[in-house]
C-alpha positions as CSV (number, residue, x, y, z in Angstrom):
1,X,49.4,-9.5,-18.1
2,X,52.3,-7.7,-19.0
3,X,52.3,-3.8,-19.1
4,X,52.5,-3.5,-22.9
5,X,49.5,-5.8,-23.1
6,X,47.5,-3.8,-20.8
7,X,48.4,-0.7,-22.6
8,X,47.4,-2.2,-26.0
9,X,44.0,-3.4,-24.4
10,X,43.4,0.1,-23.4
11,X,44.1,1.7,-26.6
12,X,41.8,-0.8,-28.5
13,X,38.8,0.0,-26.1
14,X,39.3,3.6,-26.4
15,X,39.6,3.3,-30.0
16,X,36.5,1.3,-30.2
17,X,34.5,3.9,-28.1
18,X,35.5,6.7,-30.2
19,X,34.7,5.2,-33.5
20,X,31.3,3.8,-32.4
21,X,28.8,6.8,-33.6
22,X,25.9,5.5,-31.5
23,X,27.8,6.7,-28.3
24,X,27.9,10.3,-27.3
25,X,31.4,12.0,-26.6
26,X,32.8,10.3,-23.5
27,X,30.0,7.9,-23.2
28,X,32.4,5.3,-22.9
29,X,33.7,6.9,-19.6
30,X,30.3,6.5,-17.7
31,X,28.1,3.5,-17.1
32,X,25.0,2.9,-19.1
33,X,21.8,2.9,-17.2
34,X,18.6,1.5,-18.8
35,X,15.8,3.6,-17.8
36,X,12.8,5.5,-19.4
37,X,13.4,9.0,-20.2
38,X,12.1,11.1,-17.2
39,X,11.9,8.1,-14.9
40,X,13.9,7.4,-11.9
41,X,14.4,4.2,-9.9
42,X,14.0,5.9,-6.6
43,X,11.7,9.0,-6.2
44,X,11.4,11.0,-2.9
45,X,8.2,12.7,-2.1
46,X,8.6,15.8,-0.3
47,X,6.0,18.7,-0.5
48,X,8.6,21.1,0.8
49,X,11.3,20.4,-1.9
50,X,11.7,19.9,-5.7
51,X,14.2,18.8,-8.2
52,X,15.6,15.8,-9.9
53,X,13.9,12.7,-8.4
54,X,11.9,14.7,-5.9
55,X,8.0,14.8,-6.1
56,X,5.7,17.1,-4.3
57,X,2.7,14.6,-4.0
58,X,2.5,10.8,-3.9
59,X,0.7,10.4,-7.3
60,X,3.4,12.5,-8.9
61,X,5.9,10.2,-7.4
62,X,4.1,7.1,-8.8
63,X,4.0,8.7,-12.2
64,X,7.9,9.7,-12.0
65,X,9.3,6.2,-10.8
66,X,10.2,3.5,-13.3
67,X,8.5,0.0,-13.0
68,X,9.9,-1.8,-10.2
69,X,11.2,1.3,-8.3
70,X,10.6,2.8,-5.1
71,X,8.4,5.9,-4.1
72,X,9.8,7.0,-0.8
73,X,7.6,9.3,1.2
74,X,8.7,12.0,4.1
75,X,6.4,12.4,6.9
76,X,3.3,14.4,6.3
77,X,-0.5,14.3,5.4
78,X,-1.3,13.9,1.7
79,X,-4.7,15.1,0.6
80,X,-5.1,12.7,-2.4
81,X,-6.5,9.4,-3.5
82,X,-3.9,7.2,-5.4
83,X,-3.8,5.1,-8.7
84,X,-0.9,2.6,-8.8
85,X,-0.3,1.4,-12.4
86,X,2.9,-0.1,-12.3
87,X,4.9,-2.4,-10.1
88,X,6.6,-0.5,-7.4
89,X,7.4,-0.1,-3.7
90,X,5.5,2.7,-1.9
91,X,7.0,3.2,1.6
92,X,7.5,5.8,4.3
93,X,10.9,7.1,5.1
94,X,12.2,8.7,8.2
95,X,12.7,7.7,11.7
96,X,9.2,6.7,12.2
97,X,8.3,9.3,14.8
98,X,6.0,11.2,12.5
99,X,3.4,9.2,10.3
100,X,2.6,9.2,6.4
101,X,-1.0,9.8,6.2
102,X,-2.8,9.3,2.9
103,X,-6.1,11.2,3.3
104,X,-8.0,11.6,0.1
105,X,-10.4,14.5,0.1
106,X,-14.3,14.0,0.2
107,X,-15.4,10.4,-0.1
108,X,-14.0,8.8,-3.2
109,X,-14.9,5.2,-4.4
110,X,-11.3,4.1,-3.6
111,X,-8.5,5.6,-1.7
112,X,-5.5,3.5,-3.1
113,X,-6.4,1.6,-6.4
114,X,-3.9,-1.0,-7.7
115,X,-4.4,-1.4,-11.6
116,X,-1.4,-3.5,-12.6
117,X,-0.4,-7.2,-12.7
118,X,3.1,-6.3,-11.5
119,X,4.1,-6.7,-7.7
120,X,3.1,-3.7,-5.6
121,X,4.4,-3.3,-2.0
122,X,2.9,-0.9,0.4
123,X,4.8,-0.2,3.5
124,X,4.7,1.8,6.7
125,X,1.8,4.2,5.8
126,X,-1.6,5.1,7.2
127,X,-4.6,5.5,4.8
128,X,-7.7,7.1,6.0
129,X,-10.6,5.7,4.2
130,X,-13.6,7.9,3.9
131,X,-15.5,6.0,1.0
132,X,-16.2,2.4,0.6
133,X,-12.8,1.0,-0.4
134,X,-9.5,1.6,1.1
135,X,-6.8,-0.3,-0.8
136,X,-8.5,-2.2,-3.7
137,X,-7.2,-4.4,-6.6
138,X,-9.3,-6.0,-9.2
139,X,-8.3,-8.6,-11.8
140,X,-4.8,-10.2,-11.8
141,X,-2.9,-8.0,-9.2
142,X,-0.1,-8.8,-6.8
143,X,-0.5,-6.5,-3.7
144,X,1.4,-6.8,-0.2
145,X,0.7,-4.5,2.4
146,X,3.0,-4.6,5.4
147,X,2.7,-2.4,8.7
148,X,0.0,-0.4,7.1
149,X,-2.7,1.2,9.2
150,X,-6.1,1.6,7.6
151,X,-8.7,3.7,9.3
152,X,-12.4,4.2,8.3
153,X,-13.1,7.7,8.9
154,X,-16.8,8.5,8.6
155,X,-17.3,6.4,5.5
156,X,-20.8,6.4,4.0
157,X,-23.2,3.8,5.2
158,X,-23.4,0.5,3.0
159,X,-21.1,-2.2,2.3
160,X,-17.2,-1.3,2.3
161,X,-13.8,-3.0,2.7
162,X,-10.5,-1.8,3.9
163,X,-8.2,-3.8,1.9
164,X,-9.5,-6.1,-0.9
165,X,-8.6,-8.1,-4.0
166,X,-11.0,-9.6,-6.2
167,X,-10.4,-11.6,-9.3
168,X,-12.4,-13.7,-11.7
169,X,-9.8,-16.0,-13.8
170,X,-12.6,-16.9,-16.2
171,X,-12.4,-13.0,-17.3
172,X,-8.9,-12.4,-16.6
173,X,-7.2,-15.6,-17.5
174,X,-4.7,-15.4,-14.5
175,X,-4.6,-15.5,-10.7
176,X,-4.2,-12.8,-8.1
177,X,-2.1,-12.4,-4.9
178,X,-2.6,-10.6,-1.6
179,X,-0.3,-10.3,1.3
180,X,-1.4,-8.4,4.5
181,X,1.1,-8.4,7.1
182,X,1.5,-6.8,10.6
183,X,-1.0,-4.3,9.8
184,X,-3.6,-2.3,11.8
185,X,-7.3,-2.1,10.5
186,X,-10.0,-0.2,12.2
187,X,-13.6,0.1,11.0
188,X,-14.1,2.8,13.6
189,X,-17.7,2.0,14.4
190,X,-19.5,2.7,17.5
191,X,-18.8,0.5,20.3
192,X,-22.3,-0.8,20.6
193,X,-23.2,-3.9,22.9
194,X,-26.4,-5.1,21.0
195,X,-28.9,-3.9,18.4
196,X,-28.0,-2.4,15.1
197,X,-26.2,0.8,15.3
198,X,-25.9,3.0,12.3
199,X,-22.6,2.1,11.2
200,X,-21.5,0.8,7.8
201,X,-20.9,-2.9,6.9
202,X,-17.4,-2.4,6.6
203,X,-15.1,-5.7,6.1
204,X,-11.4,-5.6,7.2
205,X,-9.3,-7.8,4.9
206,X,-11.2,-9.4,1.9
207,X,-9.6,-11.7,-0.7
208,X,-12.3,-12.7,-3.3
209,X,-12.5,-15.3,-6.1
210,X,-9.3,-16.6,-7.9
211,X,-6.8,-15.3,-5.3
212,X,-3.9,-16.7,-3.3
213,X,-3.8,-14.9,-0.1
214,X,-1.5,-14.7,3.0
215,X,-3.1,-12.8,6.0
216,X,-0.8,-12.8,8.9
217,X,-0.2,-11.1,12.3
218,X,-2.7,-8.3,11.8
219,X,-4.9,-6.4,14.3
220,X,-8.4,-6.0,13.2
221,X,-11.1,-4.1,15.3
222,X,-14.4,-2.5,14.9
223,X,-15.9,-3.8,11.6
224,X,-19.4,-3.8,10.7
225,X,-18.9,-6.9,8.4
226,X,-16.5,-9.7,9.0
227,X,-13.0,-8.7,10.4
228,X,-11.5,-11.1,7.8
229,X,-13.7,-12.4,5.0
230,X,-12.2,-15.0,2.4
231,X,-14.8,-15.4,-0.4
232,X,-15.4,-17.6,-3.3
233,X,-16.4,-15.8,-6.6
234,X,-19.9,-14.4,-7.1
235,X,-20.7,-17.3,-9.4
236,X,-19.7,-19.8,-6.6
237,X,-16.6,-21.1,-8.9
238,X,-13.1,-20.6,-9.1
239,X,-10.3,-21.5,-6.8
240,X,-9.5,-19.5,-3.6
241,X,-6.7,-20.3,-1.4
242,X,-5.8,-18.4,1.7
243,X,-3.6,-18.9,5.1
244,X,-5.1,-16.8,7.8
245,X,-2.5,-16.9,10.6
246,X,-1.7,-15.3,13.9
247,X,-4.1,-12.3,13.7
248,X,-5.9,-10.6,16.4
249,X,-9.5,-9.8,16.0
250,X,-11.9,-8.2,18.3
251,X,-15.3,-6.2,18.3
252,X,-16.2,-7.4,14.9
253,X,-19.6,-6.5,14.7
254,X,-21.1,-8.2,11.5
255,X,-24.5,-6.7,10.8
256,X,-25.3,-9.8,8.7
257,X,-24.3,-11.9,11.9
258,X,-22.1,-14.1,9.7
259,X,-19.1,-14.2,11.7
260,X,-16.0,-12.4,12.7
261,X,-13.8,-14.6,10.6
262,X,-15.9,-15.8,7.6
263,X,-15.0,-18.4,5.1
264,X,-17.4,-18.8,2.2
265,X,-19.7,-17.0,0.0
266,X,-20.3,-13.3,-0.5
267,X,-24.1,-14.0,-0.7
268,X,-25.6,-13.0,2.6
269,X,-29.0,-15.0,2.3
270,X,-31.0,-17.4,0.2
271,X,-31.3,-18.3,-2.5
272,X,-27.7,-18.8,-3.7
273,X,-27.0,-17.8,-7.1
274,X,-26.3,-21.6,-8.2
275,X,-24.5,-24.7,-7.1
276,X,-21.1,-24.2,-5.7
277,X,-18.3,-25.7,-7.8
278,X,-15.4,-23.6,-6.2
279,X,-12.3,-25.3,-4.9
280,X,-9.5,-24.1,-2.7
281,X,-7.6,-24.6,0.7
282,X,-8.2,-22.1,3.5
283,X,-6.2,-22.5,6.7
284,X,-7.1,-20.6,9.8
285,X,-4.2,-21.2,12.3
286,X,-3.2,-19.4,15.7
287,X,-5.7,-16.5,15.7
288,X,-7.3,-14.8,18.6
289,X,-10.8,-14.0,18.2
290,X,-12.7,-12.0,21.0
291,X,-16.0,-10.3,21.5
292,X,-14.9,-8.1,24.4
293,X,-18.1,-5.9,24.7
294,X,-20.3,-8.8,24.4
295,X,-22.1,-7.8,21.2
296,X,-25.2,-9.8,20.3
297,X,-24.0,-9.3,16.5
298,X,-21.2,-11.8,16.8
299,X,-23.0,-15.0,16.0
300,X,-19.8,-17.1,15.3
301,X,-16.1,-16.3,15.9
302,X,-15.1,-18.6,12.8
303,X,-17.8,-19.4,10.2
304,X,-16.3,-21.9,8.0
305,X,-19.0,-22.6,5.3
306,X,-16.9,-23.8,2.4
307,X,-13.4,-25.1,1.1
308,X,-11.1,-27.3,2.8
309,X,-8.2,-26.8,5.1
310,X,-7.2,-26.8,8.9
311,X,-8.7,-24.8,11.9
312,X,-5.9,-25.1,14.3
313,X,-4.4,-23.4,17.4
314,X,-6.9,-20.7,17.6
315,X,-8.1,-19.0,20.9
316,X,-11.7,-18.3,20.9
317,X,-12.5,-16.8,24.4
318,X,-15.9,-15.8,25.0
319,X,-16.8,-14.7,21.4
320,X,-20.4,-15.6,21.4
321,X,-22.7,-14.0,23.8
322,X,-25.7,-15.5,25.3
323,X,-27.8,-13.0,23.3
324,X,-26.4,-14.0,19.9
325,X,-29.1,-15.1,17.5
326,X,-29.0,-17.3,14.3
327,X,-28.8,-15.7,10.7
328,X,-29.9,-17.2,7.4
329,X,-26.2,-18.6,7.0
330,X,-25.0,-19.5,10.5
331,X,-26.1,-20.6,14.1
332,X,-24.4,-19.3,17.1
333,X,-20.9,-21.0,17.9
334,X,-17.4,-20.3,18.5
335,X,-16.7,-22.3,15.6
336,X,-19.3,-23.1,13.1
337,X,-18.6,-25.8,10.4
338,X,-20.9,-26.4,7.4
339,X,-23.9,-24.9,5.8
340,X,-27.7,-24.3,6.4
341,X,-28.0,-23.1,2.8
342,X,-27.3,-26.1,0.7
343,X,-24.0,-25.9,0.0
344,X,-21.7,-29.0,-0.4
345,X,-20.0,-30.3,2.7
346,X,-16.6,-28.9,3.5
347,X,-13.7,-30.9,4.5
348,X,-11.7,-29.4,7.2
349,X,-9.6,-30.4,10.3
350,X,-10.5,-28.8,13.7
351,X,-7.7,-29.4,16.3
352,X,-5.8,-27.8,19.0
353,X,-8.1,-24.9,19.6
354,X,-9.0,-23.3,22.8
355,X,-12.8,-22.6,22.8
356,X,-13.8,-21.2,26.0
357,X,-16.8,-19.2,27.3
358,X,-18.8,-19.2,24.4
359,X,-22.7,-19.4,24.9
360,X,-24.8,-21.8,22.9
361,X,-22.0,-23.7,21.4
362,X,-18.5,-23.9,21.3
363,X,-18.1,-26.0,18.2
364,X,-21.3,-26.6,16.0
365,X,-21.5,-29.0,13.0
366,X,-23.9,-28.0,10.2
367,X,-26.5,-30.5,8.8
368,X,-24.6,-31.0,5.4
369,X,-21.7,-32.5,7.2
370,X,-22.6,-36.1,6.7
371,X,-19.0,-37.3,7.2
372,X,-17.4,-37.1,10.5
373,X,-14.6,-34.4,10.9
374,X,-11.5,-34.6,12.6
375,X,-11.9,-32.6,15.9
376,X,-9.7,-33.9,18.5
377,X,-7.4,-32.3,21.0
378,X,-9.4,-29.2,21.4
379,X,-9.8,-27.4,24.8
380,X,-13.5,-26.5,25.7
381,X,-12.5,-24.7,29.2
382,X,-13.2,-27.8,31.3
383,X,-10.9,-31.0,31.9
384,X,-13.9,-32.9,31.5
385,X,-14.3,-31.9,27.8
386,X,-17.3,-30.5,26.0
387,X,-20.9,-30.6,26.8
388,X,-23.4,-31.1,24.4
389,X,-23.0,-34.4,22.4
390,X,-20.0,-34.9,25.0
391,X,-20.4,-35.6,28.8
392,X,-18.4,-32.7,30.1
393,X,-18.8,-29.2,31.4
394,X,-17.0,-27.3,29.0
395,X,-18.2,-25.3,25.8
396,X,-20.8,-27.2,23.9
397,X,-20.2,-29.5,20.9
398,X,-23.5,-29.2,19.0
399,X,-24.4,-31.4,16.1
400,X,-27.2,-30.3,13.9
401,X,-29.8,-33.0,12.7
402,X,-28.5,-34.9,9.8
403,X,-24.9,-34.2,10.5
404,X,-22.3,-36.9,11.7
405,X,-20.8,-36.4,15.2
406,X,-17.1,-35.4,14.7
407,X,-14.3,-37.6,16.1
408,X,-13.7,-35.3,19.1
409,X,-12.0,-37.6,21.8
410,X,-9.5,-37.5,23.1
411,X,-10.0,-33.8,24.0
412,X,-7.5,-31.5,25.6
413,X,-7.7,-31.4,29.4
414,X,-5.9,-28.0,29.6
415,X,-5.3,-24.9,27.2
416,X,-3.6,-26.3,24.2
417,X,-3.6,-23.7,21.5
418,X,-0.3,-22.0,22.5
419,X,1.6,-25.1,23.5
420,X,2.9,-26.7,20.3
421,X,1.5,-30.0,21.3
422,X,1.1,-32.6,18.6
423,X,-1.3,-34.7,20.7
424,X,-3.3,-34.7,23.8
């Protein structure tokens, strides 16, 4: 472009800006930013400062930020319960040497409530849960929690949950989403070996109903309910999908004795509220489930009562003690597949797991499983294979009356869960 043409173009643009009455003087000299009045794309929360884009409380920061923006929180303890009603990222800032702690006063019903269908990300914060719910979303929500610490601190007796999303698509018309990744959850219950100590029935991670969930690489401890509970809708309908991958579960003390990792219904006993029509795929892969203090309350490490999917490459060392006892929904086993409550049979593959040192049964098949399941290449703790219906000396493979014996041979003759093997 010649010098004269560049000059003409400049004059034309300047003339246009000056004659456009919708623009303030000199507006053409600065970029136009689409933003709600009083809103900011990034808000810093700092109780010791104030000014444009700086909030004194986290809730003030949430209210100030525009949808899709970031609320960045300086280290400190924030005595407040939160309502997140727009899509945003809530994250700690700093060098990580000092935590961001959300500690609601008293015992509110929910510490952090998510009430928006827009994507919400919560990262690198600690939430002290003194009521029944930690992080909770109901309906069509999209929640991702990464590197979050959730601690139950003297919560009231009764049923609670540290992070949960529940949705009924027949009422909301849509699906919910939950991701919990690389987080630490502690129900803070007494470390009891047996009996029923006075602690709440706290569940760790709980997607419920019409939800798509990814639960990966978390550490969960000291729950009075299941450490992870993937649950169909209360009416036993809908579609629930979840991948539960690479989690470390220990000292899960379910008062209902349902299981450390429970896949099925919320109803704890009989009768069920009706026939189960739910669908969904729930995969349990690469988890480690222990019972390091030998609690009698851990009746099963994995209770796979319903849905379809895969149980693969999990390590289950001594999760079921000799003192474990049956409940209305499960019989003692490292892995229990099926139902004793009249639910339809599940279709699940059980392979490449290390099931070692579990009393009564390593793998137990419920009476409703009348079609043989795929259960090859599991390690039962002995090169000779499982005892029970097997002829080896390892953890027992038990088949309840009426059930079909799974296809369990060949079995692994050495630990296999961590090898990446595709056969045995």
